[in-house]
C-alpha positions in Angstrom: -94.6 52.3 23.4 -96.1 48.8 23.8 -99.5 48.0 22.5 -102.0 46.3 24.8 -102.2 42.5 24.7 -104.8 41.7 22.0 -106.0 38.6 23.8 -106.4 40.6 27.0 -107.4 39.5 30.4 -110.1 36.9 31.1 -112.0 38.8 33.8 -115.0 40.7 32.5 -116.7 43.6 34.1 -120.1 45.2 33.4 -120.0 48.9 32.7 -123.1 51.0 33.6 -124.2 54.6 33.2 -123.8 56.4 36.5 -126.9 58.5 36.0 -129.5 56.0 34.8 -127.8 52.6 35.6 -128.2 51.4 32.0 -125.6 48.7 31.0 -123.2 50.1 28.3 -120.5 47.5 27.9 -119.2 44.1 28.9 -115.4 44.6 29.0 -112.3 42.5 29.6 -110.5 44.6 32.2 -107.0 44.0 33.5 -105.8 45.1 36.9 -107.6 46.4 40.0 -107.7 50.1 39.4 -110.4 52.5 38.3 -111.8 52.4 34.8 -109.9 55.1 32.9 -110.0 53.8 29.3 -111.6 51.0 27.4 -109.7 49.5 24.4 -112.2 48.7 21.7 -110.7 45.3 20.9 -111.4 44.2 24.5 -115.2 45.1 24.5 -117.1 41.8 24.5 -120.7 43.2 24.2 -121.6 46.7 23.2 -125.1 47.8 24.2 -124.9 51.4 22.9 -126.5 52.6 19.7 -124.0 55.5 19.0 -120.4 55.5 20.3 -119.8 57.1 23.7 -123.5 58.1 24.3 -125.8 56.4 26.8 -128.8 54.9 24.9 -131.2 55.8 27.7 -130.4 59.3 29.0 -128.2 60.5 26.1 -125.3 61.8 28.1 -121.8 61.5 26.7 -119.8 59.2 29.0 -116.5 58.9 27.0 -114.3 60.3 24.2 -113.0 58.4 21.2 -109.2 58.5 21.0 -106.0 56.6 20.3 -104.0 55.2 23.3 -100.6 53.8 22.3 -101.7 53.7 18.7 -104.8 51.6 19.5 -108.5 52.8 19.3 -110.0 53.3 22.7 -112.6 55.2 24.7 -111.4 57.5 27.4 -113.9 57.6 30.2 -115.1 60.9 31.6 -114.8 60.9 35.4 -118.0 60.0 37.3 -120.1 59.2 34.2 -119.7 55.4 34.4 -119.6 52.7 37.1 -118.5 49.1 36.9 -119.4 45.8 38.7 
């Protein structure tokens, strides 16, 4: 399968915790759909202290995995919002 484009899209979105509204990432997202996964190479700013855990309310919002051979975070449904 094809790897994601390393340069990636130019549009950035802010990703927030759905429970406490703390900002988690600034991410270069492609497309108009829902946020299902975040490729680690596309994360511009990471505001978390430990991977996949909200720094404010300590809930796990994603799982660390490989998608098409590339490291990514798979988002748990309803745990994050984006603007």
